Steps between C-alpha positions, in 0.01 A plus 500: 500500500616147592697316232451138412828408667404683820158331501658156460745571782218623724294190427791265581582693816136475614490126437826434684395733784174310545671158484750623755247522783396132535867405466597731785211385714604138458863585575430691825298201623815287471786741575527787750367794296796736549746219423309419182506866392872533577582183300286605204669838485846348533424277203352794306795738548736313261225504235466878538879538480511295180228722358705812568806338340302388197353846439836662585350708780759640746466387861658802664310760701691794646543507876325839515176329390511201738264667747236560235544145375446366852182703544368377165580143601301538823181627336521293183614163633596461867163590655310304236697174527519502881132583542397248236687218672340593835147516359493220240495204746171636639327561164397291203697556180190640329433765765865596516515540122190722498656727763830506313324598179384826666851642462418698180199651676717621789752629250235720337390627843860582600553678170182703555571594862876558485580602145180651365462226243177530297249215523282411203143383538608144410766506772242636746261221408775242546590644840137484611460140379825389664406673823165325505666165438753550780227609738296187427810286549591657833136490616496129424818451706357692796172309480671162532649386827756304299589800286818702528402870488828618651701309243281639224546849638875453522519384137288795389732739687823362347333509158435870549867557600609308191278729288663801662837356408406469133405869494830591667693284254329657199598850623847405625793691348744230599749495208500124437314257272177359638633143474800593714278671759277192505799269548637693799156541657468121478843460664396728789170315543672161490737608777216632717281192452792267562586673829145502638464230767237236433404537863275791402310281257327327789336828587158612391497833311443711816720742691440307825622173351821654370552687828501168687732327249746790486499541879421869466260670742428796272521368142353805323704755698819299441425485127437873484819578683701276270360653181468863615776633271325350195147627576532824297544287188145362524224684311258710702186285444666227707498742791858460616666831418644668811550879514824616338761717662421870483126445469437668835331191637218524244303178489433360155144382415592129489753496782463206740567506871681233695252339737495206740559151361260322519254790462279573800126550492392854422249493781 
């Protein structure tokens, strides 16, 4: 049962979250999006640090848990902030906010598919309503020549990854306070966003556009090769879980195969 304090906090968070979208949209129209995100996070880090000091929360996280912290940072913050800054210039603040608000829906779906979380009839009704709303929004984007369906799809994807991160964070056994984990995830994200070249921001959200900008003939294959050692960490529904050693070459149900990039016609 939600307390009055929790309800007030949730209301304030919702109001500030909604107000945040038109502000961000105005900012990315003036500044390079990734530069704006890096600056906003650099200004926010001291505030987070002061919060930890005020509440007397220790900053330290043992070296043995740095890998888990990095993985949590990727799914909870890095993918979301990078994808948001790539997609937002192509969407209105209202459409972007609607897609961002689907995060709790994806969180329920992840909990159901990965962790056997029970879904009540109210949650099921909310999922259906949100799904219908997103479908109408994406259909509207595809039906307009001036729409940005790829940007909308990208934002929906990173929202789903963010939802996965919240489920992982809830179940994490990392022996550190949540505020400390949040602070260091923000540090990692700030570093990543600050190092990303603004050159990529001139690209449309397509593999071909990034392939040209990065000067890479096989973008997808290069990405898979670079991240191969981390693929076993991804959950099976994402379809990127290679066979483990000693499995006798048995192919898992969701295993993907490396194909040509760009894909060729089946016929």
